[in-house]
C-alpha positions in Angstrom: -24.6 30.1 -48.8 -25.3 26.8 -46.3 -26.9 26.5 -42.8 -25.9 24.1 -40.5 -28.3 22.7 -37.4 -27.4 20.8 -34.6 -30.3 20.0 -32.7 -30.2 19.9 -28.9 -31.4 21.7 -25.7 -30.2 25.2 -24.2 -28.7 24.7 -20.7 -25.6 23.7 -18.8 -28.3 20.8 -17.2 -28.9 19.2 -20.9 -25.4 19.9 -22.1 -24.3 15.9 -21.7 -27.3 14.4 -23.3 -27.8 12.0 -25.5 -30.3 14.3 -27.2 -27.5 17.3 -27.7 -25.3 15.3 -29.8 -26.8 17.6 -32.8 -24.7 20.6 -30.7 -22.0 18.9 -29.5 -20.8 18.0 -33.6 -21.5 21.5 -34.2 -19.5 23.0 -31.3 -16.5 20.8 -32.2 -17.2 22.1 -36.0 -16.6 25.8 -35.0 -13.6 24.8 -33.2 -11.8 22.9 -35.8 -12.4 25.9 -38.5 -11.7 28.4 -36.0 -15.3 29.7 -36.2 -16.2 32.8 -34.0 -17.4 32.8 -31.0 -21.8 32.4 -30.7 -23.7 35.1 -30.9 -27.6 35.3 -29.8 -29.5 35.1 -33.2 -33.0 33.7 -34.8 -33.9 32.5 -31.5 -30.6 30.1 -31.4 -26.3 30.8 -30.8 -25.1 31.4 -34.2 -21.5 31.4 -35.2 -20.8 32.2 -39.0 -17.2 31.0 -41.1 -16.1 30.1 -44.0 -15.1 26.5 -46.0 -12.6 28.0 -48.4 -15.2 30.3 -50.2 -18.1 29.0 -48.8 -20.0 31.1 -46.5 -21.4 28.7 -43.6 -23.7 30.0 -40.9 -24.1 27.2 -38.1 -26.8 27.4 -35.6 -27.9 25.9 -32.3 -31.6 26.2 -31.9 -32.6 28.3 -28.2 -35.9 26.9 -28.5 -35.7 23.6 -26.8 -36.2 20.4 -28.9 -39.7 20.3 -30.0 -39.7 23.9 -30.9 -36.5 23.8 -33.2 -38.2 24.6 -36.2 -38.9 28.0 -34.6 -35.2 28.9 -34.7 -34.3 27.2 -38.3 -37.2 28.9 -39.9 -36.8 32.6 -38.6 -33.0 31.5 -40.1 -34.2 30.7 -43.5 -36.2 33.3 -43.7 -33.3 35.6 -42.7 -30.9 34.4 -45.2 -33.2 33.9 -48.2 -31.9 30.0 -48.5 -34.1 26.8 -49.8 -34.2 24.0 -47.6 -32.1 21.8 -49.6 -29.6 24.3 -48.4 -29.7 23.6 -44.7 -27.9 20.7 -42.8 -29.6 18.8 -39.5 -27.2 17.0 -37.2 -28.9 14.8 -34.9 -29.6 12.2 -32.5 -30.8 8.7 -34.1 -32.0 6.1 -31.8 -32.2 3.6 -34.9 -28.7 3.4 -35.0 -25.7 2.2 -32.9 -23.9 4.3 -30.8 -20.9 5.2 -33.3 -22.7 5.1 -36.2 -23.7 8.1 -38.4 -25.6 8.3 -41.5 -26.6 10.8 -44.2 -30.2 11.3 -45.2 -31.8 14.0 -47.6 -35.6 14.4 -47.0 -38.1 12.2 -45.6 -40.3 11.8 -42.6 -39.4 12.6 -39.2 -40.1 9.2 -37.7 -41.1 10.6 -34.7 -38.2 13.0 -33.6 -39.1 16.0 -32.0 -37.0 18.1 -32.5 -37.1 17.3 -37.0 -41.3 16.8 -36.4 -40.8 21.1 -35.9 -38.3 21.4 -38.8 -40.7 19.8 -40.7 -43.8 21.8 -40.1 -41.9 25.5 -40.4 -39.8 24.6 -43.8 -41.2 21.2 -45.2 -39.2 17.5 -45.1 -36.9 18.6 -48.2 -33.6 19.4 -45.8 -30.6 17.5 -45.5 -29.9 15.3 -42.4 -26.8 13.6 -40.4 -28.4 10.7 -38.2 -25.9 10.3 -35.0 -26.1 6.8 -33.5 -26.9 7.1 -30.2 -28.1 3.6 -29.6 -31.5 2.5 -28.0 -32.5 1.0 -24.7 -34.9 -1.8 -25.9 -37.9 -0.9 -25.4 -39.5 2.6 -26.6 -41.0 3.4 -23.1 -37.8 4.2 -22.2 -36.5 6.1 -25.0 -37.2 9.8 -23.7 -35.0 9.1 -20.1 -32.7 7.5 -22.0 -32.1 10.4 -24.8 -32.3 13.0 -21.6 -29.3 11.7 -19.6 -25.9 12.3 -20.3 -23.8 9.7 -22.2 -22.1 6.9 -20.0 -18.1 7.0 -19.7 -18.1 3.9 -21.6 -19.2 6.3 -24.6 -16.5 8.7 -24.8 -14.2 7.1 -26.9 -16.3 6.6 -29.5 -18.3 9.4 -28.8 -15.0 11.8 -29.5 -14.3 10.0 -32.5 -17.7 10.7 -34.2 -17.6 14.3 -33.3 -14.4 14.7 -34.3 -14.6 12.7 -37.8 -17.7 15.3 -38.2 -15.3 18.4 -37.6 -13.2 16.9 -40.3 -16.2 15.8 -42.6 -17.7 19.1 -42.4 -16.3 20.8 -45.7 -17.3 18.0 -47.6 -21.0 17.9 -46.6 -21.2 21.8 -46.9 -19.9 21.2 -50.5 -22.6 18.2 -51.0 -20.2 15.2 -51.4 -22.0 13.2 -48.3 -19.0 10.3 -49.3 -16.1 12.1 -48.4 -17.9 13.3 -45.4 -19.1 9.8 -44.0 -15.4 8.2 -44.8 -13.7 11.1 -42.7 -15.9 9.9 -40.1 -15.0 6.5 -40.8 -11.7 7.1 -40.8 -11.9 8.3 -37.4 -14.1 5.3 -35.8 -12.2 3.1 -37.7 -8.7 4.2 -38.4 -6.9 1.8 -40.9 -4.2 -0.6 -38.9 -0.5 0.6 -39.5 2.0 -1.2 -41.1 2.5 -2.9 -44.7 0.5 -6.0 -43.4 3.5 -8.5 -44.7 4.8 -10.8 -42.0 7.7 -10.3 -40.6 11.2 -12.1 -42.6 12.3 -15.2 -40.5 16.1 -14.9 -39.4 18.3 -16.7 -41.5 18.8 -20.2 -40.2 23.1 -20.7 -39.1 25.1 -22.2 -41.6 27.1 -24.9 -41.4 30.9 -23.7 -41.9 31.9 -25.3 -44.7 35.1 -28.1 -45.1 37.1 -25.8 -47.0 37.2 -23.0 -44.7 37.1 -24.5 -41.4 39.6 -22.7 -39.9 38.9 -25.3 -36.2 42.0 -26.7 -34.7 42.1 -30.9 -34.9 40.8 -30.4 -30.9 38.5 -28.5 -31.7 37.0 -30.8 -34.3 37.4 -34.1 -32.3 35.7 -32.1 -29.4 33.0 -31.3 -32.1 32.1 -35.2 -32.9 31.4 -35.8 -29.5 28.7 -33.1 -29.2 
């Protein structure tokens, strides 16, 4: 069994924020794989389904970002799983918009949601870092992540989320490479066609003398063209 967590803040006013891209990713996964309606459980919203024979629990903590660990810790204890069985999707300001990276363990880099999870279950869980870009100065970070994505972000954001939906079964199976490849195929799809240059049309041929069916008058006119 795998517990897949998306980080964000509950409520309509936060729904479009950069900080909520983790929620967005889980909503996409649930839609793409026909998971049932969300239910309130473990201080969050939960939807349980399967990728083939693998049991999957999707969790969106409703504790607000800086208390995410309360919900994740409750779910871990209820399902009696190890931190290694948990995958967390979260926003990452140190990655350019549209970039996605996988990480196993490590520090929280000041992310309040990860900091809270660390405090409850330790650092040994898996993360999917979803790049949202950086405002340019650390003092502007809170306002930047707690603000809606711009209209100009919608294309790459849609591609990333659809890629997460495509690749989620690989991620749950432990194949992070195939997951990242699924995202890349959405964000930077291969060009169509074979890559070969189109053949040029053959040059017009001058009629041969043996097969020349022109009249004597036409031949004379052609000589002076």
